[in-house]
KOLVO-871045 format. One record per residue (C-alpha): residue in one letter; chain; z, y, x. Coordinates in steps of 0.5 Angstrom, whole numbers, plus 2048, in hexadecimal, padded with zeros to 3 digits. Each point is the difference from the previous one (the first is absolute). Layout:
{rest=A	kette=A	z=Z	y=Y	x=X}
...
//
This chain:
{rest=T	kette=A	z=7D2	y=846	x=7C0}
{rest=W	kette=A	z=7FA	y=804	x=7FE}
{rest=T	kette=A	z=7FC	y=7FE	x=7F9}
{rest=A	kette=A	z=7F9	y=803	x=7FF}
{rest=Y	kette=A	z=7FE	y=800	x=7F9}
{rest=Y	kette=A	z=7FA	y=804	x=7FC}
{rest=T	kette=A	z=7FE	y=801	x=7F9}
{rest=D	kette=A	z=7F9	y=803	x=7FF}
{rest=A	kette=A	z=7FD	y=804	x=7FA}
{rest=C	kette=A	z=7FF	y=7FB	x=7FC}
{rest=G	kette=A	z=807	y=7FD	x=800}
{rest=N	kette=A	z=7FE	y=7FA	x=805}
{rest=T	kette=A	z=806	y=7FF	x=804}
{rest=A	kette=A	z=7FF	y=7FD	x=807}
{rest=D	kette=A	z=804	y=7FA	x=802}
{rest=E	kette=A	z=806	y=803	x=804}
{rest=V	kette=A	z=800	y=7FF	x=808}
{rest=S	kette=A	z=807	y=800	x=803}
{rest=I	kette=A	z=801	y=7FF	x=808}
{rest=T	kette=A	z=807	y=7FF	x=803}
{rest=Y	kette=A	z=803	y=801	x=807}
{rest=T	kette=A	z=806	y=7FD	x=802}
{rest=W	kette=A	z=803	y=802	x=807}
{rest=T	kette=A	z=807	y=800	x=804}
{rest=Q	kette=A	z=803	y=806	x=801}
{rest=D	kette=A	z=805	y=7FF	x=806}
{rest=T	kette=A	z=801	y=804	x=806}
{rest=E	kette=A	z=807	y=7FE	x=802}
{rest=L	kette=A	z=802	y=7FB	x=806}
{rest=P	kette=A	z=803	y=7F9	x=7FE}
{rest=V	kette=A	z=807	y=800	x=803}
{rest=I	kette=A	z=802	y=7FA	x=805}
{rest=S	kette=A	z=807	y=7FE	x=800}
{rest=T	kette=A	z=805	y=7FB	x=804}
{rest=T	kette=A	z=807	y=7FF	x=801}
{rest=A	kette=A	z=7FF	y=7FE	x=807}
{rest=E	kette=A	z=802	y=804	x=806}
{rest=S	kette=A	z=7FD	y=800	x=807}
{rest=G	kette=A	z=805	y=7FE	x=805}
{rest=D	kette=A	z=803	y=7FB	x=805}
{rest=L	kette=A	z=802	y=7F9	x=7FD}
{rest=G	kette=A	z=804	y=7FE	x=806}
{rest=C	kette=A	z=800	y=7F9	x=803}
{rest=N	kette=A	z=7FC	y=7FA	x=7FE}
{rest=P	kette=A	z=7FF	y=803	x=7F9}
{rest=T	kette=A	z=7FC	y=7FC	x=7FA}
{rest=V	kette=A	z=7FB	y=805	x=7FF}
{rest=Q	kette=A	z=7FE	y=801	x=7F9}
{rest=A	kette=A	z=7FA	y=805	x=7FE}
{rest=P	kette=A	z=802	y=806	x=7FD}
{rest=V	kette=A	z=7FE	y=801	x=7F8}
{rest=F	kette=A	z=7FC	y=805	x=7FE}
{rest=T	kette=A	z=7FE	y=803	x=7F8}
{rest=G	kette=A	z=7FC	y=805	x=7FE}
{rest=L	kette=A	z=7FF	y=804	x=7FA}
{rest=D	kette=A	z=7FA	y=804	x=7FD}
{rest=N	kette=A	z=800	y=806	x=7FB}
{rest=C	kette=A	z=7FA	y=7FC	x=7FD}
{rest=A	kette=A	z=800	y=7F9	x=802}
{rest=G	kette=A	z=807	y=7FF	x=7FF}
{rest=V	kette=A	z=803	y=7FB	x=805}
{rest=F	kette=A	z=7FC	y=7FD	x=806}
{rest=V	kette=A	z=801	y=7FC	x=806}
{rest=P	kette=A	z=7FF	y=803	x=806}
{rest=I	kette=A	z=7FB	y=7FE	x=805}
{rest=V	kette=A	z=805	y=7FE	x=806}
{rest=T	kette=A	z=7FD	y=7FE	x=807}
{rest=T	kette=A	z=803	y=7FE	x=807}
{rest=T	kette=A	z=7FE	y=7FF	x=807}
{rest=G	kette=A	z=805	y=7FB	x=800}
{rest=I	kette=A	z=806	y=7FF	x=805}
{rest=T	kette=A	z=800	y=803	x=807}
{rest=N	kette=A	z=804	y=800	x=806}
{rest=T	kette=A	z=802	y=802	x=807}
{rest=G	kette=A	z=805	y=7FB	x=803}
{rest=C	kette=A	z=805	y=7FF	x=7FB}
{rest=N	kette=A	z=7FF	y=806	x=7FC}
{rest=Y	kette=A	z=7FC	y=7FF	x=7FA}
{rest=S	kette=A	z=7FD	y=804	x=7FA}
{rest=Q	kette=A	z=7FC	y=800	x=7FA}
{rest=T	kette=A	z=7FD	y=805	x=7FC}
{rest=W	kette=A	z=7FD	y=800	x=7F9}
{rest=T	kette=A	z=7FC	y=805	x=7FC}
{rest=A	kette=A	z=7FF	y=801	x=7F9}
{rest=N	kette=A	z=7FA	y=804	x=7FD}
{rest=Y	kette=A	z=7FD	y=800	x=7F9}
{rest=T	kette=A	z=7FA	y=804	x=7FD}
{rest=D	kette=A	z=7FF	y=801	x=7F9}
{rest=G	kette=A	z=7FA	y=800	x=7FC}
{rest=C	kette=A	z=7FF	y=807	x=801}
{rest=D	kette=A	z=800	y=800	x=807}
{rest=N	kette=A	z=807	y=803	x=801}
{rest=A	kette=A	z=803	y=7FD	x=806}
{rest=A	kette=A	z=808	y=7FF	x=800}
{rest=E	kette=A	z=803	y=802	x=806}
{rest=E	kette=A	z=801	y=7FA	x=804}
{rest=V	kette=A	z=807	y=7FD	x=801}
{rest=V	kette=A	z=802	y=7FD	x=807}
{rest=I	kette=A	z=806	y=7FC	x=802}
{rest=T	kette=A	z=801	y=7FD	x=807}
{rest=Y	kette=A	z=805	y=7FB	x=802}
{rest=T	kette=A	z=803	y=7FF	x=807}
{rest=W	kette=A	z=804	y=7FA	x=802}
{rest=I	kette=A	z=802	y=7FC	x=806}
{rest=V	kette=A	z=7FF	y=7F9	x=801}
{rest=D	kette=A	z=805	y=7FD	x=805}
{rest=T	kette=A	z=803	y=7F9	x=800}
{rest=E	kette=A	z=801	y=7FF	x=807}
{rest=A	kette=A	z=806	y=800	x=804}
{rest=P	kette=A	z=801	y=805	x=806}
{rest=V	kette=A	z=801	y=7FD	x=806}
{rest=I	kette=A	z=805	y=802	x=805}
{rest=S	kette=A	z=800	y=7FE	x=808}
{rest=T	kette=A	z=804	y=801	x=806}
{rest=E	kette=A	z=7FF	y=7FE	x=807}
{rest=A	kette=A	z=807	y=7FF	x=801}
{rest=T	kette=A	z=803	y=7F9	x=800}
{rest=D	kette=A	z=807	y=7FE	x=7FF}
{rest=G	kette=A	z=804	y=7FF	x=806}
{rest=D	kette=A	z=806	y=800	x=805}
{rest=L	kette=A	z=800	y=807	x=804}
{rest=G	kette=A	z=805	y=7FE	x=805}
{rest=C	kette=A	z=806	y=804	x=802}
{rest=N	kette=A	z=801	y=807	x=7FF}
{rest=P	kette=A	z=7F8	y=802	x=7FE}
{rest=A	kette=A	z=7FE	y=806	x=7FD}
{rest=I	kette=A	z=7FE	y=7FF	x=7F9}
{rest=V	kette=A	z=7F9	y=802	x=7FE}
{rest=D	kette=A	z=7FF	y=7FF	x=7F8}
{rest=P	kette=A	z=7FA	y=7FC	x=7FF}
{rest=V	kette=A	z=7FA	y=803	x=7FE}
{rest=F	kette=A	z=7FC	y=7FE	x=7F9}
{rest=T	kette=A	z=7F9	y=802	x=7FE}
{rest=G	kette=A	z=7FD	y=7FF	x=7F9}
{rest=L	kette=A	z=7F9	y=7FF	x=7FD}
{rest=D	kette=A	z=7FF	y=800	x=7F9}
{rest=N	kette=A	z=7F9	y=7FE	x=7FD}
{rest=C	kette=A	z=800	y=806	x=7FC}
{rest=A	kette=A	z=804	y=805	x=803}
{rest=G	kette=A	z=7FE	y=7FE	x=807}
{rest=V	kette=A	z=805	y=801	x=806}
{rest=F	kette=A	z=807	y=802	x=7FD}
{rest=D	kette=A	z=807	y=801	x=803}
{rest=P	kette=A	z=805	y=7FA	x=7FE}
{rest=V	kette=A	z=807	y=802	x=7FD}
{rest=V	kette=A	z=805	y=7FD	x=806}
{rest=T	kette=A	z=807	y=7FF	x=7FE}
{rest=T	kette=A	z=806	y=7FD	x=805}
{rest=D	kette=A	z=807	y=800	x=7FF}
{rest=G	kette=A	z=801	y=802	x=807}
{rest=P	kette=A	z=803	y=7FB	x=806}
{rest=A	kette=A	z=805	y=7FB	x=7FE}
{rest=N	kette=A	z=805	y=7FC	x=805}
{rest=D	kette=A	z=805	y=7FB	x=801}
{rest=G	kette=A	z=803	y=802	x=806}
{rest=C	kette=A	z=7FB	y=801	x=806}
{rest=A	kette=A	z=7FA	y=7FC	x=7FC}
{rest=Y	kette=A	z=7FC	y=806	x=7FC}
{rest=T	kette=A	z=7FA	y=7FF	x=7FB}
{rest=Q	kette=A	z=7FC	y=805	x=7FC}
{rest=T	kette=A	z=7FB	y=7FE	x=7FB}
{rest=W	kette=A	z=7FA	y=805	x=7FE}
{rest=T	kette=A	z=7FC	y=7FE	x=7F9}
{rest=A	kette=A	z=7FA	y=804	x=7FE}
{rest=N	kette=A	z=7FD	y=800	x=7F9}
{rest=Y	kette=A	z=7FB	y=804	x=7FC}
{rest=T	kette=A	z=7FD	y=800	x=7F9}
{rest=D	kette=A	z=7FA	y=803	x=7FF}
{rest=A	kette=A	z=7FE	y=804	x=7FA}
{rest=C	kette=A	z=7FE	y=7FB	x=7FB}
{rest=D	kette=A	z=807	y=7FC	x=802}
{rest=N	kette=A	z=7FD	y=7FB	x=804}
{rest=A	kette=A	z=806	y=7FE	x=805}
{rest=A	kette=A	z=7FF	y=7FE	x=807}
{rest=I	kette=A	z=803	y=7FA	x=803}
{rest=P	kette=A	z=806	y=803	x=804}
{rest=V	kette=A	z=800	y=800	x=807}
{rest=S	kette=A	z=807	y=7FF	x=804}
{rest=I	kette=A	z=801	y=801	x=807}
{rest=T	kette=A	z=807	y=7FE	x=803}
{rest=Y	kette=A	z=803	y=801	x=807}
{rest=T	kette=A	z=806	y=7FD	x=803}
{rest=W	kette=A	z=803	y=802	x=807}
{rest=I	kette=A	z=807	y=801	x=804}
{rest=Q	kette=A	z=803	y=806	x=800}
{rest=D	kette=A	z=805	y=800	x=806}
{rest=T	kette=A	z=801	y=805	x=806}
{rest=E	kette=A	z=807	y=7FE	x=801}
{rest=L	kette=A	z=802	y=7FC	x=807}
{rest=P	kette=A	z=803	y=7FA	x=800}
{rest=V	kette=A	z=807	y=7FF	x=802}
{rest=I	kette=A	z=803	y=7FB	x=805}
//
């Protein structure tokens, strides 16, 4: 505030005139914070937007301006990014804070296939394990996990079963596929 006054030689006093200026002195950047961390949310999550808070040395607590372009995906792989900004009344811009979540959307079971069929292989065959293939909507082509207890027999009658299984990264389990071969193992001559 500036005050101007004057009294002349005859004791006449002018009316005082005052001028007051107000302003904000602020060169500090506001600060944006969040407890959220960028990262992978796993399979089929419920995605909740991160929460951002702000504190300015002059204005105090503020609500940051949060923008997002929304969810994007390539196949089953999804992501979303949120960016928080704020500029105070003195044009001090906070350092933006960016949070990115990634996740997988996959509720489909993988599929196991084979061209092999159950059946009787006859006498003394060369046993060739059946071949299984797999296709998953997210992972694409995969090799199923094939298990067998090996051949079992009752006398000369043999049997063997192979079972193919697979569970994808999101715990979607394929319907197991089993192939069973039967045959006769007999190289001895009959006796008359």
